[in-house]
C-alpha positions in Angstrom: -21.2 -16.8 1.4 -23.0 -16.3 -1.9 -26.7 -17.1 -2.1 -27.7 -19.8 -4.8 -29.2 -17.1 -6.9 -26.2 -14.8 -6.6 -23.9 -17.7 -7.6 -26.1 -18.5 -10.6 -25.8 -14.9 -11.6 -22.0 -14.8 -11.1 -21.7 -18.2 -13.1 -23.2 -16.8 -16.2 -21.7 -13.4 -16.0 -18.2 -14.4 -16.8 -17.1 -16.6 -20.0 -20.8 -17.3 -20.9 -21.8 -13.6 -21.5 -23.8 -14.6 -24.5 -26.2 -16.5 -22.3 -26.8 -13.7 -20.0 -27.5 -11.4 -22.8 -30.0 -14.0 -24.3 -31.8 -13.9 -21.0 -32.1 -10.1 -21.2 -34.2 -8.0 -19.0 -37.5 -9.6 -20.1 -36.8 -12.7 -18.0 -36.6 -10.5 -15.0 -39.5 -8.0 -15.5 -41.4 -9.5 -12.7 -38.8 -8.5 -10.1 -40.3 -6.7 -7.1 -39.5 -3.4 -5.8 -37.3 -5.1 -3.1 -35.0 -6.2 -5.8 -34.8 -2.7 -7.1 -33.9 -1.5 -3.7 -30.9 -3.9 -3.7 -29.6 -2.6 -7.1 -26.5 -0.3 -6.9 -28.0 2.1 -9.6 -30.3 2.2 -12.6 -28.3 3.8 -15.5 -24.7 4.0 -16.6 -24.2 7.6 -15.0 -25.5 6.4 -11.7 -23.2 3.3 -11.9 -20.2 5.3 -12.7 -20.9 7.5 -9.6 -21.1 4.3 -7.4 -17.8 3.2 -8.9 -16.1 6.4 -8.1 -17.6 6.4 -4.5 -16.2 2.8 -4.0 -12.8 3.8 -5.2 -12.7 7.0 -2.9 -13.7 4.7 -0.1 -11.2 2.1 -1.0 -13.8 -0.7 -1.2 -12.1 -2.2 -4.3 -13.4 -5.7 -3.5 -17.0 -4.6 -4.5 -16.1 -3.4 -8.0 -16.7 -6.8 -9.5 -19.9 -7.2 -7.8 -21.2 -3.7 -9.2 -20.1 -4.6 -12.5 -22.0 -7.9 -12.4 -25.1 -6.0 -11.2 -24.8 -3.5 -14.0 -24.5 -6.2 -16.8 -27.4 -8.1 -15.1 -29.5 -5.0 -15.5 -28.7 -4.7 -19.2 -26.8 -1.3 -18.5 -24.0 -0.9 -21.3 -20.7 0.2 -19.6 -18.8 3.0 -21.3 -15.1 3.8 -21.6 -15.4 5.9 -18.4 -16.9 2.9 -16.6 -13.9 0.7 -17.3 -11.6 3.5 -16.5 -13.1 3.6 -13.0 -13.0 -0.1 -12.8 -9.4 -0.7 -13.8 -8.2 2.4 -11.7 -9.9 0.8 -8.7 -8.3 -2.6 -9.1 -4.9 -0.9 -9.5 -5.6 0.8 -6.2 -6.7 -2.4 -4.5 -3.9 -4.5 -6.1 -6.5 -6.9 -7.6 -4.7 -8.3 -10.5 -7.3 -10.9 -11.7 -10.0 -8.4 -11.6 -7.9 -5.9 -13.7 -7.4 -8.5 -16.3 -11.0 -9.4 -16.3 -12.0 -5.8 -16.9 -9.6 -5.5 -19.7 -10.9 -8.5 -21.4 -14.5 -7.3 -21.0 -13.6 -4.0 -22.5 -12.0 -5.5 -25.5 -14.9 -7.9 -25.9 -17.1 -4.8 -26.3 -14.8 -3.4 -29.0 -13.2 -0.9 -26.8 -9.4 -0.7 -26.9 -7.8 0.5 -23.7 -6.0 3.8 -24.0 -2.4 4.2 -22.9 -3.4 5.6 -19.4 -5.5 2.4 -18.8 -2.6 0.1 -19.9 -0.4 2.2 -17.5 -2.8 1.3 -14.6 -2.5 -2.3 -15.6 1.2 -2.3 -15.7 1.1 -0.5 -12.3 -1.1 -3.3 -10.9 1.5 -5.8 -12.0 4.0 -3.9 -10.0 1.8 -4.0 -6.9 1.5 -7.7 -7.4 5.2 -8.2 -8.2 4.4 -9.9 -11.6 7.0 -8.2 -14.0 6.5 -10.9 -16.7 3.0 -9.9 -17.1 3.9 -6.3 -17.0 6.1 -6.8 -20.0 3.3 -8.8 -21.8 0.9 -5.9 -21.3 3.5 -3.7 -23.1 3.7 -6.1 -25.9 0.0 -6.1 -26.1 -0.1 -2.3 -26.3 2.2 -2.5 -29.4 0.0 -5.1 -31.0 -3.1 -2.8 -30.7 -1.2 0.1 -32.1 -1.5 1.9 -28.7 1.6 4.1 -28.4 3.3 3.9 -25.0 4.0 7.3 -23.4 6.7 8.2 -20.8 4.7 7.1 -18.0 4.3 3.6 -19.4 8.0 3.0 -19.4 8.4 4.4 -15.9 5.5 2.2 -14.6 7.3 -0.8 -16.3 10.6 0.2 -14.7 9.1 0.3 -11.3 6.9 -2.9 -11.8 10.1 -4.9 -12.7 12.1 -3.2 -9.7 9.4 -4.3 -7.4 10.1 -7.8 -8.4 13.7 -7.4 -8.1 14.3 -7.9 -11.8 17.3 -5.7 -12.2 18.0 -7.2 -15.6 14.7 -6.1 -17.0 15.0 -2.6 -15.5 18.4 -2.2 -17.1 17.1 -3.4 -20.5 14.1 -1.0 -20.4 16.5 2.0 -19.4 18.7 1.1 -22.4 15.8 1.1 -24.7 14.5 4.4 -23.3 17.9 6.1 -23.7 18.5 4.7 -27.2 15.2 6.2 -28.2 16.3 9.6 -27.0 14.3 9.3 -23.7 15.7 10.8 -20.7 15.6 9.5 -17.0 13.7 11.4 -14.4 13.8 11.0 -10.7 11.1 8.2 -10.7 13.4 6.2 -13.2 16.3 6.5 -10.8 14.0 5.6 -7.9 13.1 2.4 -9.7 16.8 1.6 -10.4 17.5 2.0 -6.7 14.6 -0.1 -5.7 15.5 -2.8 -8.3 19.1 -3.0 -6.7 17.5 -3.2 -3.2 14.9 -6.0 -4.3 17.4 -8.0 -6.3 18.0 -11.6 -4.8 20.8 -12.3 -4.0 22.0 -8.7 -3.4 25.4 -7.7 -4.8 28.1 -7.1 -2.3 28.5 -3.4 -3.5 24.8 -2.6 -3.5 25.2 0.4 -1.2 28.0 1.8 -3.4 25.7 1.3 -6.6 22.8 3.1 -4.6 24.8 6.0 -3.8 26.1 6.3 -7.3 22.6 6.3 -8.6 21.6 8.9 -6.1 24.4 11.2 -7.3 23.5 10.7 -11.0 19.8 11.5 -10.2 20.9 15.1 -9.4 20.9 15.9 -13.1 17.4 14.2 -13.8 15.1 15.5 -16.4 13.0 18.4 -15.5 10.2 17.1 -17.7 8.7 14.9 -15.0 5.2 15.9 -14.9 4.4 15.4 -18.5 1.5 13.2 -19.2 0.4 13.2 -15.6 -2.5 15.8 -15.8 -5.3 13.2 -16.4 -4.1 11.0 -13.6 -4.0 14.0 -11.3 -7.4 14.9 -12.1 -8.4 11.3 -11.1 -6.7 11.8 -7.8 -3.7 9.5 -8.6 -0.2 10.8 -7.8 2.8 9.8 -9.7 4.0 8.1 -6.5 1.0 5.9 -6.4 1.1 5.2 -10.0 4.7 4.0 -9.9 4.2 2.1 -6.5 6.7 4.2 -4.5 6.8 3.9 -0.8 5.6 7.4 -0.4 2.4 6.9 -2.1 0.3 6.8 1.1 1.9 10.1 2.3 2.1 12.3 -0.7 -1.0 14.3 0.2 0.2 14.7 3.8 1.4 18.3 4.6 4.9 18.6 5.8 5.3 14.8 5.5 7.4 14.4 2.3 9.4 16.8 0.2 8.9 15.6 -3.3 12.1 16.7 -4.9 13.7 14.1 -2.4 12.0 11.3 -4.2 15.2 9.5 -4.9 16.3 9.8 -1.3 13.0 8.2 -0.1 13.9 4.8 -1.6 17.5 4.6 -0.1 17.1 1.9 2.6 20.6 0.7 3.3 22.4 1.7 6.2 25.9 2.4 4.7 24.0 4.4 1.9 22.0 6.0 4.5 24.9 7.6 6.2 26.2 8.8 2.8 22.7 10.1 2.1 22.6 12.2 5.1 25.9 13.8 4.2 24.7 14.4 0.6 21.6 16.2 1.8 23.6 18.3 4.2 26.0 19.3 1.7 23.1 20.2 -0.8 21.7 22.3 2.0 18.5 20.0 2.3 17.0 18.6 5.5 15.6 15.0 5.8 11.8 15.1 5.6 9.6 13.0 8.2 9.5 10.1 5.6 13.3 10.0 5.3 13.7 10.4 9.1 11.4 7.4 9.6 13.3 5.1 7.2 16.6 6.1 8.8 15.2 5.2 12.2 13.9 1.9 10.9 17.3 1.0 9.3 19.1 1.6 12.5 16.6 0.0 14.9 16.5 -3.2 12.8 20.1 -3.3 12.8 20.4 -3.0 16.6 22.0 0.3 16.5 19.8 1.9 19.1 22.1 4.6 20.1 22.2 6.2 16.6 18.5 5.8 16.2 18.0 7.7 19.6 20.3 10.4 18.4 18.3 10.9 15.2 15.0 10.8 16.9 15.9 13.3 19.5 17.7 15.8 17.0 14.5 15.8 14.9 12.3 16.6 17.9 14.6 19.1 19.3 14.9 21.1 16.1 11.4 21.9 16.4 10.3 20.1 13.0 6.5 19.1 13.0 6.2 15.6 14.7 3.8 13.0 13.3 2.3 9.8 14.7 4.1 7.7 12.3 7.4 8.9 13.4 6.7 8.1 17.0 5.3 4.6 16.0 8.3 3.9 14.0 10.7 4.5 16.8 8.6 2.7 19.5 8.1 -0.4 17.3 11.9 -0.5 16.4 13.1 0.1 20.0 11.2 -3.0 21.0 12.9 -5.3 18.5 14.6 -8.0 20.5 12.7 -6.8 23.7 16.0 -5.5 25.3 15.7 -3.8 28.7 16.9 -0.5 27.3 14.8 -0.7 24.2 11.6 -1.5 26.1 12.4 1.6 28.5 13.0 3.9 25.7 9.8 2.7 24.0 7.9 3.3 27.1 9.3 6.7 27.5 8.3 7.7 23.8 4.8 6.3 24.4 4.5 8.6 27.4 5.9 11.7 25.4 3.7 10.7 22.4 0.5 10.8 24.6 1.6 14.1 26.3 2.0 15.6 22.7 -1.7 14.7 22.0 -0.8 11.8 19.6 -3.1 8.9 20.2 -3.2 5.3 18.9 -5.6 4.2 16.3 -6.4 0.7 15.4 -3.5 0.2 13.0 -0.7 1.7 14.9 -2.0 0.4 18.3 -2.3 -3.2 16.8 1.1 -2.9 15.5 2.7 -1.8 18.7 0.7 -4.1 20.8 1.7 -7.1 18.6 5.3 -6.0 18.9 5.2 -5.5 22.7 3.3 -8.7 23.4 6.3 -10.8 22.4 8.2 -9.8 25.4 9.1 -13.0 27.3 10.6 -11.6 30.4 10.0 -8.4 32.4 6.8 -6.8 33.7 5.0 -6.6 30.4 4.7 -2.9 31.2 4.6 -1.7 27.5 2.1 -4.3 26.4 -0.2 -3.3 29.2 0.3 0.4 28.7 -0.4 0.1 25.1 -3.7 -1.9 25.8 -4.7 0.6 28.3 -4.2 3.6 25.9 -6.4 1.9 23.3 -9.0 0.9 25.9 -9.2 4.5 27.2 -10.3 5.4 23.6 -12.4 2.4 23.0 -10.2 1.4 20.1 -10.3 -2.4 19.5 -6.9 -4.0 18.3 -6.7 -6.6 15.6 -7.4 -10.2 16.3 -3.6 -11.0 15.9 -2.4 -8.4 18.3 -5.2 -9.4 21.0 -4.3 -13.0 20.6 -0.6 -12.4 21.2 -1.3 -10.1 24.1 -3.7 -12.7 25.5 -1.1 -15.5 25.2 1.6 -13.2 26.9 -0.7 -12.8 30.0 -1.4 -16.5 30.2 2.2 -17.2 30.3 2.6 -15.0 33.4 0.2 -17.2 35.3 -2.3 -14.3 36.0 -5.2 -15.4 37.9 -8.4 -16.1 35.9 -10.4 -13.6 37.8 -7.9 -10.8 37.1 -10.0 -8.0 35.6 -7.5 -7.2 32.9 -7.4 -10.8 31.8 -11.1 -11.1 31.8 -11.4 -8.1 29.4 -8.7 -9.5 27.1 -10.5 -12.8 27.0 -13.9 -11.2 26.3 -12.4 -9.1 23.5 -10.6 -12.1 22.0 -13.7 -14.4 22.0 -15.6 -11.4 20.2 -13.2 -11.0 17.6 -12.9 -14.8 17.0 -16.6 -15.0 16.9 -16.7 -12.1 14.5 -14.2 -13.6 12.1 -15.5 -17.3 12.5 -12.3 -18.5 14.2 -12.4 -20.8 17.1 -9.8 -21.0 19.8 -6.5 -22.3 18.7 -7.4 -21.9 15.0 -6.2 -19.6 12.3 
């Protein structure tokens, strides 16, 4: 909760910026050294360093607070400052903050460059707000900021994320009419638009395969205009909100020429995709293998998933924690006896291979296993024990689900396992201010 003074500063640092400037630093000249210690920085260079650090550490929720502190100190933001702010809000999917910083930038007489507008459009895609993405493009034209190739690819993928196939096709028509060429990221956006469209067409799988075939002739000029973003540590996958964004820097995890294949998530299309890759002399990377496993497991085709999983491991390809987690979580869908047995076997092999559960994977798997209504609750107990052995605390939702599952089995109150789970649950509830039975 904000202190009264902090609330006052926040209340005058928005629309009433003139009031804050009128106050100036003279009104606060009697602040003590204690206040100085609470400041993020003292000059614009230091503030820019702080913003870069927050973005690197993914603490995007603090960007607005740093900016308010900066203005309160009378430090004039620069174009680099707003670049760090808008880039950070994009990475944190903070749409309102992004629009606020854009308005602040324009109020200071600084018109955003095309790269910053690209960040704003990308943020719209993360928030699935295609209408606002189109409005931002129109704003660029009003301010005589020339859109570049990345602008239109950002727009395609922003509309695709919202399932607006009509908007995506309109943008593609405008691009090709203007002499532009589609690259692999454009084809990926087209496939995502077909996948996300509601309701889906009955021939969506056939259209996805057709686009995947067409993409083999994509424009080789795919890296143009990305130099600046690369220097900022932003990959094209992240800028265009592709599902591989979190894995692009992982060695052996994805093969970037397979960008179009990474977004094929339909089972009929998946079978054809595997055949296409085989005919082209290419092998699925780890990410594609994960997606294929997820498709089959969620559809209940556990035999095909087991075959793909075992084939991958037997071929000597580099394993990954994500691959094990995907198979284990998918095998537990429906909590069938065979699925739970396969999940337990994979958990054992995973541990033998020196792969260990962190808070995220452990919480996801515990949450999935805790839903088992019959059986010995073996997988849930094993996952809990694996995390306890490494002092990893699961999420509140996972612990609560596990606790409820134990209680349904009428375990005695003095059972050591139940006591530890109860204590952990109470600690988490206290930490997040949630009482028993509340959300």
